[in-house]
C-alpha positions in Angstrom: 6.3 4.1 -14.4 6.0 7.8 -13.8 3.0 9.9 -14.7 3.4 12.3 -17.6 2.3 15.5 -15.9 2.9 19.2 -16.4 4.9 20.9 -13.7 1.8 22.5 -12.2 -0.1 19.1 -12.2 2.9 17.4 -10.7 3.1 19.9 -7.8 -0.6 19.5 -7.1 -0.3 15.7 -7.1 2.7 15.8 -4.8 0.7 18.0 -2.4 -2.4 15.7 -2.5 -0.2 12.5 -2.1 1.6 14.0 0.9 -1.7 15.1 2.5 -3.1 11.5 2.0 0.1 10.0 3.5 0.0 12.2 6.6 -3.5 11.4 7.7 -3.7 9.8 11.2 -5.1 6.6 9.6 -2.3 6.2 7.1 0.4 7.0 9.7 -0.9 4.2 11.9 -0.9 1.8 9.0 2.7 2.8 8.0 3.9 2.4 11.6 2.2 -1.1 11.8 3.9 -2.1 8.6 7.3 -0.9 9.9 6.9 -2.9 13.1 6.0 -6.1 11.1 8.9 -5.6 8.8 11.4 -5.1 11.6 10.1 -8.2 13.4 10.4 -10.2 10.1 14.0 -9.0 9.6 14.9 -10.2 13.1 13.2 -13.5 12.6 14.2 -14.4 9.0 16.8 -11.9 7.9 16.8 -9.0 5.5 17.4 -11.2 2.4 14.2 -13.2 3.1 12.1 -10.0 3.2 13.5 -8.5 0.0 10.7 -8.0 -2.6 7.9 -8.8 -0.2 5.0 -6.8 1.2 2.7 -7.5 4.1 -0.7 -8.6 3.0 -3.3 -7.5 5.5 -6.0 -9.8 4.1 -3.9 -13.0 4.3 -1.9 -11.8 7.4 1.4 -12.8 5.9 4.2 -11.5 3.7 3.8 -12.0 0.0 5.7 -11.0 -3.1 4.9 -7.4 -4.2 3.4 -8.9 -7.4 1.1 -11.2 -5.6 0.0 -8.5 -3.1 -1.2 -6.0 -5.8 -4.7 -6.0 -7.2 -6.4 -8.3 -4.7 -4.4 -11.4 -5.7 -5.3 -11.2 -9.3 -9.0 -10.5 -8.7 -8.8 -6.7 -9.2 -9.7 -4.0 -6.7 -13.3 -3.3 -7.6 -14.7 -6.1 -5.4 -12.0 -5.9 -2.8 -13.8 -3.5 -0.4 -17.4 -2.5 0.2 -16.1 1.1 0.7 -15.5 1.4 -3.0 -19.1 0.7 -4.0 -21.0 3.6 -5.5 -24.4 4.6 -4.2 -27.2 4.2 -6.7 -29.2 7.3 -7.6 
């Protein structure tokens, strides 16, 4: 579902999203995912891979639905990086 943004906000979000996608860390992750997908297509075929994403925690391909939100546990407890510092 698309965000309901003004033209100005949409342009700013597009710029932020592009900057985030082009960081060296994200580019490495995207390249790694592409390698894994190409290998899976060679091994299992393109129809097997349809609707699946690689889960880096479980080290396997899962349905897109299962791979979102930390397998139904939400994303708050997924990473220690997301914890806020207490003041």
